[in-house]
TORKOL-4160 file (C-alpha; in steps of 0.2 Angstrom, whole numbers, padded with zeros to 4 digits, m for minus):
267
<pt num="1" X="m0163" Y="m0077" Z="m0096"/>
<pt num="2" X="m0174" Y="m0062" Z="m0094"/>
<pt num="3" X="m0182" Y="m0053" Z="m0110"/>
<pt num="4" X="m0171" Y="m0038" Z="m0107"/>
<pt num="5" X="m0156" Y="m0049" Z="m0107"/>
<pt num="6" X="m0160" Y="m0058" Z="m0122"/>
<pt num="7" X="m0164" Y="m0042" Z="m0131"/>
<pt num="8" X="m0148" Y="m0034" Z="m0126"/>
<pt num="9" X="m0138" Y="m0050" Z="m0131"/>
<pt num="10" X="m0129" Y="m0047" Z="m0148"/>
<pt num="11" X="m0136" Y="m0057" Z="m0163"/>
<pt num="12" X="m0119" Y="m0064" Z="m0168"/>
<pt num="13" X="m0102" Y="m0065" Z="m0159"/>
<pt num="14" X="m0085" Y="m0063" Z="m0167"/>
<pt num="15" X="m0069" Y="m0070" Z="m0163"/>
<pt num="16" X="m0052" Y="m0069" Z="m0172"/>
<pt num="17" X="m0042" Y="m0085" Z="m0175"/>
<pt num="18" X="m0026" Y="m0079" Z="m0183"/>
<pt num="19" X="m0031" Y="m0072" Z="m0200"/>
<pt num="20" X="m0048" Y="m0079" Z="m0199"/>
<pt num="21" X="m0064" Y="m0071" Z="m0192"/>
<pt num="22" X="m0076" Y="m0083" Z="m0184"/>
<pt num="23" X="m0094" Y="m0077" Z="m0184"/>
<pt num="24" X="m0106" Y="m0086" Z="m0172"/>
<pt num="25" X="m0125" Y="m0084" Z="m0174"/>
<pt num="26" X="m0130" Y="m0081" Z="m0156"/>
<pt num="27" X="m0148" Y="m0085" Z="m0154"/>
<pt num="28" X="m0148" Y="m0103" Z="m0148"/>
<pt num="29" X="m0164" Y="m0101" Z="m0139"/>
<pt num="30" X="m0172" Y="m0098" Z="m0155"/>
<pt num="31" X="m0162" Y="m0110" Z="m0165"/>
<pt num="32" X="m0152" Y="m0095" Z="m0173"/>
<pt num="33" X="m0167" Y="m0089" Z="m0182"/>
<pt num="34" X="m0164" Y="m0073" Z="m0191"/>
<pt num="35" X="m0170" Y="m0056" Z="m0184"/>
<pt num="36" X="m0164" Y="m0039" Z="m0185"/>
<pt num="37" X="m0151" Y="m0042" Z="m0172"/>
<pt num="38" X="m0143" Y="m0056" Z="m0181"/>
<pt num="39" X="m0143" Y="m0046" Z="m0197"/>
<pt num="40" X="m0135" Y="m0031" Z="m0189"/>
<pt num="41" X="m0121" Y="m0041" Z="m0180"/>
<pt num="42" X="m0117" Y="m0052" Z="m0196"/>
<pt num="43" X="m0118" Y="m0038" Z="m0208"/>
<pt num="44" X="m0107" Y="m0027" Z="m0198"/>
<pt num="45" X="m0095" Y="m0042" Z="m0195"/>
<pt num="46" X="m0093" Y="m0045" Z="m0213"/>
<pt num="47" X="m0090" Y="m0026" Z="m0217"/>
<pt num="48" X="m0076" Y="m0027" Z="m0203"/>
<pt num="49" X="m0068" Y="m0042" Z="m0212"/>
<pt num="50" X="m0069" Y="m0033" Z="m0229"/>
<pt num="51" X="m0060" Y="m0018" Z="m0222"/>
<pt num="52" X="m0046" Y="m0027" Z="m0212"/>
<pt num="53" X="m0032" Y="m0033" Z="m0222"/>
<pt num="54" X="m0027" Y="m0044" Z="m0209"/>
<pt num="55" X="m0043" Y="m0054" Z="m0210"/>
<pt num="56" X="m0040" Y="m0066" Z="m0225"/>
<pt num="57" X="m0055" Y="m0078" Z="m0223"/>
<pt num="58" X="m0072" Y="m0079" Z="m0213"/>
<pt num="59" X="m0081" Y="m0094" Z="m0205"/>
<pt num="60" X="m0099" Y="m0092" Z="m0200"/>
<pt num="61" X="m0107" Y="m0105" Z="m0188"/>
<pt num="62" X="m0121" Y="m0106" Z="m0176"/>
<pt num="63" X="m0122" Y="m0107" Z="m0157"/>
<pt num="64" X="m0129" Y="m0123" Z="m0149"/>
<pt num="65" X="m0136" Y="m0137" Z="m0159"/>
<pt num="66" X="m0143" Y="m0128" Z="m0174"/>
<pt num="67" X="m0134" Y="m0119" Z="m0188"/>
<pt num="68" X="m0149" Y="m0108" Z="m0193"/>
<pt num="69" X="m0168" Y="m0111" Z="m0193"/>
<pt num="70" X="m0172" Y="m0098" Z="m0206"/>
<pt num="71" X="m0181" Y="m0082" Z="m0203"/>
<pt num="72" X="m0189" Y="m0078" Z="m0186"/>
<pt num="73" X="m0207" Y="m0081" Z="m0189"/>
<pt num="74" X="m0212" Y="m0073" Z="m0172"/>
<pt num="75" X="m0203" Y="m0057" Z="m0177"/>
<pt num="76" X="m0211" Y="m0057" Z="m0194"/>
<pt num="77" X="m0228" Y="m0059" Z="m0186"/>
<pt num="78" X="m0224" Y="m0043" Z="m0175"/>
<pt num="79" X="m0219" Y="m0035" Z="m0192"/>
<pt num="80" X="m0202" Y="m0032" Z="m0187"/>
<pt num="81" X="m0189" Y="m0028" Z="m0200"/>
<pt num="82" X="m0177" Y="m0043" Z="m0201"/>
<pt num="83" X="m0164" Y="m0035" Z="m0211"/>
<pt num="84" X="m0150" Y="m0022" Z="m0207"/>
<pt num="85" X="m0159" Y="m0005" Z="m0204"/>
<pt num="86" X="m0145" Y="0004" Z="m0212"/>
<pt num="87" X="m0139" Y="m0008" Z="m0225"/>
<pt num="88" X="m0155" Y="m0018" Z="m0232"/>
<pt num="89" X="m0146" Y="m0021" Z="m0247"/>
<pt num="90" X="m0135" Y="m0034" Z="m0238"/>
<pt num="91" X="m0151" Y="m0045" Z="m0238"/>
<pt num="92" X="m0156" Y="m0059" Z="m0226"/>
<pt num="93" X="m0145" Y="m0061" Z="m0211"/>
<pt num="94" X="m0134" Y="m0046" Z="m0217"/>
<pt num="95" X="m0126" Y="m0060" Z="m0227"/>
<pt num="96" X="m0134" Y="m0067" Z="m0243"/>
<pt num="97" X="m0132" Y="m0051" Z="m0254"/>
<pt num="98" X="m0117" Y="m0045" Z="m0244"/>
<pt num="99" X="m0102" Y="m0049" Z="m0256"/>
<pt num="100" X="m0085" Y="m0047" Z="m0248"/>
<pt num="101" X="m0068" Y="m0052" Z="m0256"/>
<pt num="102" X="m0063" Y="m0063" Z="m0242"/>
<pt num="103" X="m0067" Y="m0082" Z="m0244"/>
<pt num="104" X="m0082" Y="m0087" Z="m0234"/>
<pt num="105" X="m0085" Y="m0104" Z="m0226"/>
<pt num="106" X="m0101" Y="m0110" Z="m0218"/>
<pt num="107" X="m0098" Y="m0122" Z="m0204"/>
<pt num="108" X="m0115" Y="m0130" Z="m0203"/>
<pt num="109" X="m0118" Y="m0138" Z="m0186"/>
<pt num="110" X="m0135" Y="m0146" Z="m0187"/>
<pt num="111" X="m0151" Y="m0140" Z="m0195"/>
<pt num="112" X="m0150" Y="m0129" Z="m0210"/>
<pt num="113" X="m0167" Y="m0129" Z="m0218"/>
<pt num="114" X="m0174" Y="m0114" Z="m0227"/>
<pt num="115" X="m0164" Y="m0099" Z="m0223"/>
<pt num="116" X="m0150" Y="m0109" Z="m0216"/>
<pt num="117" X="m0148" Y="m0118" Z="m0232"/>
<pt num="118" X="m0148" Y="m0101" Z="m0240"/>
<pt num="119" X="m0134" Y="m0095" Z="m0229"/>
<pt num="120" X="m0124" Y="m0110" Z="m0235"/>
<pt num="121" X="m0128" Y="m0106" Z="m0253"/>
<pt num="122" X="m0121" Y="m0089" Z="m0251"/>
<pt num="123" X="m0105" Y="m0095" Z="m0244"/>
<pt num="124" X="m0090" Y="m0099" Z="m0255"/>
<pt num="125" X="m0086" Y="m0116" Z="m0246"/>
<pt num="126" X="m0097" Y="m0127" Z="m0234"/>
<pt num="127" X="m0092" Y="m0139" Z="m0221"/>
<pt num="128" X="m0106" Y="m0149" Z="m0213"/>
<pt num="129" X="m0109" Y="m0161" Z="m0198"/>
<pt num="130" X="m0115" Y="m0178" Z="m0202"/>
<pt num="131" X="m0132" Y="m0175" Z="m0194"/>
<pt num="132" X="m0135" Y="m0159" Z="m0204"/>
<pt num="133" X="m0150" Y="m0158" Z="m0217"/>
<pt num="134" X="m0151" Y="m0145" Z="m0230"/>
<pt num="135" X="m0167" Y="m0141" Z="m0239"/>
<pt num="136" X="m0179" Y="m0127" Z="m0245"/>
<pt num="137" X="m0196" Y="m0131" Z="m0237"/>
<pt num="138" X="m0204" Y="m0115" Z="m0241"/>
<pt num="139" X="m0216" Y="m0122" Z="m0253"/>
<pt num="140" X="m0224" Y="m0132" Z="m0239"/>
<pt num="141" X="m0229" Y="m0115" Z="m0231"/>
<pt num="142" X="m0235" Y="m0107" Z="m0247"/>
<pt num="143" X="m0219" Y="m0097" Z="m0249"/>
<pt num="144" X="m0204" Y="m0097" Z="m0260"/>
<pt num="145" X="m0185" Y="m0097" Z="m0254"/>
<pt num="146" X="m0183" Y="m0079" Z="m0257"/>
<pt num="147" X="m0166" Y="m0076" Z="m0250"/>
<pt num="148" X="m0157" Y="m0082" Z="m0265"/>
<pt num="149" X="m0162" Y="m0101" Z="m0263"/>
<pt num="150" X="m0172" Y="m0104" Z="m0278"/>
<pt num="151" X="m0160" Y="m0098" Z="m0291"/>
<pt num="152" X="m0144" Y="m0102" Z="m0282"/>
<pt num="153" X="m0149" Y="m0120" Z="m0279"/>
<pt num="154" X="m0150" Y="m0123" Z="m0297"/>
<pt num="155" X="m0132" Y="m0117" Z="m0300"/>
<pt num="156" X="m0125" Y="m0128" Z="m0286"/>
<pt num="157" X="m0133" Y="m0144" Z="m0290"/>
<pt num="158" X="m0138" Y="m0154" Z="m0305"/>
<pt num="159" X="m0153" Y="m0146" Z="m0312"/>
<pt num="160" X="m0164" Y="m0161" Z="m0309"/>
<pt num="161" X="m0159" Y="m0164" Z="m0291"/>
<pt num="162" X="m0161" Y="m0145" Z="m0288"/>
<pt num="163" X="m0178" Y="m0145" Z="m0295"/>
<pt num="164" X="m0183" Y="m0160" Z="m0285"/>
<pt num="165" X="m0178" Y="m0151" Z="m0269"/>
<pt num="166" X="m0187" Y="m0135" Z="m0274"/>
<pt num="167" X="m0204" Y="m0144" Z="m0279"/>
<pt num="168" X="m0205" Y="m0156" Z="m0265"/>
<pt num="169" X="m0197" Y="m0145" Z="m0251"/>
<pt num="170" X="m0189" Y="m0162" Z="m0244"/>
<pt num="171" X="m0173" Y="m0161" Z="m0236"/>
<pt num="172" X="m0156" Y="m0168" Z="m0241"/>
<pt num="173" X="m0144" Y="m0176" Z="m0230"/>
<pt num="174" X="m0126" Y="m0170" Z="m0228"/>
<pt num="175" X="m0119" Y="m0186" Z="m0236"/>
<pt num="176" X="m0130" Y="m0183" Z="m0252"/>
<pt num="177" X="m0126" Y="m0164" Z="m0251"/>
<pt num="178" X="m0108" Y="m0169" Z="m0252"/>
<pt num="179" X="m0111" Y="m0182" Z="m0266"/>
<pt num="180" X="m0119" Y="m0169" Z="m0277"/>
<pt num="181" X="m0107" Y="m0156" Z="m0274"/>
<pt num="182" X="m0118" Y="m0144" Z="m0263"/>
<pt num="183" X="m0105" Y="m0144" Z="m0249"/>
<pt num="184" X="m0086" Y="m0147" Z="m0248"/>
<pt num="185" X="m0084" Y="m0159" Z="m0233"/>
<pt num="186" X="m0094" Y="m0170" Z="m0220"/>
<pt num="187" X="m0086" Y="m0171" Z="m0203"/>
<pt num="188" X="m0091" Y="m0179" Z="m0187"/>
<pt num="189" X="m0104" Y="m0171" Z="m0176"/>
<pt num="190" X="m0096" Y="m0158" Z="m0165"/>
<pt num="191" X="m0080" Y="m0155" Z="m0175"/>
<pt num="192" X="m0087" Y="m0143" Z="m0189"/>
<pt num="193" X="m0079" Y="m0127" Z="m0183"/>
<pt num="194" X="m0062" Y="m0135" Z="m0181"/>
<pt num="195" X="m0064" Y="m0142" Z="m0198"/>
<pt num="196" X="m0069" Y="m0126" Z="m0206"/>
<pt num="197" X="m0055" Y="m0117" Z="m0198"/>
<pt num="198" X="m0043" Y="m0130" Z="m0204"/>
<pt num="199" X="m0049" Y="m0126" Z="m0222"/>
<pt num="200" X="m0048" Y="m0107" Z="m0219"/>
<pt num="201" X="m0030" Y="m0110" Z="m0214"/>
<pt num="202" X="m0027" Y="m0119" Z="m0230"/>
<pt num="203" X="m0033" Y="m0103" Z="m0239"/>
<pt num="204" X="m0024" Y="m0090" Z="m0228"/>
<pt num="205" X="m0006" Y="m0097" Z="m0231"/>
<pt num="206" X="m0008" Y="m0091" Z="m0249"/>
<pt num="207" X="m0006" Y="m0073" Z="m0256"/>
<pt num="208" X="m0021" Y="m0063" Z="m0250"/>
<pt num="209" X="m0023" Y="m0051" Z="m0265"/>
<pt num="210" X="m0022" Y="m0066" Z="m0277"/>
<pt num="211" X="m0035" Y="m0076" Z="m0268"/>
<pt num="212" X="m0047" Y="m0061" Z="m0267"/>
<pt num="213" X="m0045" Y="m0057" Z="m0286"/>
<pt num="214" X="m0048" Y="m0075" Z="m0290"/>
<pt num="215" X="m0064" Y="m0074" Z="m0280"/>
<pt num="216" X="m0070" Y="m0060" Z="m0290"/>
<pt num="217" X="m0066" Y="m0067" Z="m0307"/>
<pt num="218" X="m0074" Y="m0084" Z="m0302"/>
<pt num="219" X="m0090" Y="m0076" Z="m0296"/>
<pt num="220" X="m0090" Y="m0064" Z="m0310"/>
<pt num="221" X="m0090" Y="m0048" Z="m0299"/>
<pt num="222" X="m0091" Y="m0031" Z="m0307"/>
<pt num="223" X="m0092" Y="m0015" Z="m0297"/>
<pt num="224" X="m0094" Y="m0025" Z="m0280"/>
<pt num="225" X="m0109" Y="m0036" Z="m0287"/>
<pt num="226" X="m0111" Y="m0053" Z="m0295"/>
<pt num="227" X="m0118" Y="m0048" Z="m0311"/>
<pt num="228" X="m0124" Y="m0065" Z="m0316"/>
<pt num="229" X="m0136" Y="m0065" Z="m0301"/>
<pt num="230" X="m0144" Y="m0048" Z="m0304"/>
<pt num="231" X="m0158" Y="m0056" Z="m0314"/>
<pt num="232" X="m0161" Y="m0069" Z="m0302"/>
<pt num="233" X="m0164" Y="m0057" Z="m0287"/>
<pt num="234" X="m0176" Y="m0046" Z="m0298"/>
<pt num="235" X="m0186" Y="m0062" Z="m0303"/>
<pt num="236" X="m0186" Y="m0067" Z="m0285"/>
<pt num="237" X="m0193" Y="m0051" Z="m0278"/>
<pt num="238" X="m0206" Y="m0050" Z="m0292"/>
<pt num="239" X="m0212" Y="m0067" Z="m0289"/>
<pt num="240" X="m0211" Y="m0066" Z="m0270"/>
<pt num="241" X="m0222" Y="m0051" Z="m0270"/>
<pt num="242" X="m0236" Y="m0060" Z="m0279"/>
<pt num="243" X="m0235" Y="m0076" Z="m0268"/>
<pt num="244" X="m0236" Y="m0065" Z="m0252"/>
<pt num="245" X="m0252" Y="m0058" Z="m0258"/>
<pt num="246" X="m0260" Y="m0075" Z="m0261"/>
<pt num="247" X="m0272" Y="m0084" Z="m0250"/>
<pt num="248" X="m0260" Y="m0099" Z="m0250"/>
<pt num="249" X="m0247" Y="m0089" Z="m0242"/>
<pt num="250" X="m0258" Y="m0085" Z="m0227"/>
<pt num="251" X="m0264" Y="m0103" Z="m0226"/>
<pt num="252" X="m0247" Y="m0111" Z="m0225"/>
<pt num="253" X="m0242" Y="m0103" Z="m0209"/>
<pt num="254" X="m0259" Y="m0104" Z="m0202"/>
<pt num="255" X="m0260" Y="m0123" Z="m0205"/>
<pt num="256" X="m0243" Y="m0125" Z="m0197"/>
<pt num="257" X="m0247" Y="m0115" Z="m0182"/>
<pt num="258" X="m0264" Y="m0125" Z="m0180"/>
<pt num="259" X="m0254" Y="m0142" Z="m0183"/>
<pt num="260" X="m0265" Y="m0147" Z="m0198"/>
<pt num="261" X="m0262" Y="m0151" Z="m0216"/>
<pt num="262" X="m0264" Y="m0135" Z="m0227"/>
<pt num="263" X="m0278" Y="m0133" Z="m0239"/>
<pt num="264" X="m0271" Y="m0125" Z="m0255"/>
<pt num="265" X="m0282" Y="m0115" Z="m0267"/>
<pt num="266" X="m0270" Y="m0109" Z="m0280"/>
<pt num="267" X="m0275" Y="m0092" Z="m0277"/>
């Protein structure tokens, strides 16, 4: 594949399956790492789903053997904008702050560390393959999980379990994620999209207006935003700004690139 072809390829593909919109992250050569092309394609697809009354649920998955490896570090190094250029408020991948009325299901096929876990946390339901691992390893690189991960994981897991994940940066198996209620189902490898679509079909047989209203009430939505998350986003942006200015935030990625243990200075 040439660089030109790769650049021209959409960051995500969409397909209608009855009343379900299937979104597939489409950068398998980069383990579906999030760059602007992904954020544009996913964000636009969600907007399409929101505005189409025939779409009753959304499934998001990844092409190839990885769900999502998080942010595209090469794009960051080139100082590229990872967000949708016209709708930065939709957040990471055009997804994590992009609330729609339709139920969203993450079909997690393989690695979902960092930003991949944050996409799962942003979804209403999650189905994962047996081989999948979830985790927020950002602290191992001198960073924090700034796409909603730090405050959402505490809402999805028992507090002590969530704090262990945040502090250690160590991954959790899909079996443990299911045991603790982070995800809904664990399915055999290679079957997750079919399982997610089957779950979506159990939703779409119900009255759509009632389902969408129920989602808004359950999430505490007022005027298109989850009101209970606003303080979490404000704190995240404040703390992330301070962390990014630190020496440790530079040391983490550098040590990773040089394949050596980081030397933290707490400054």
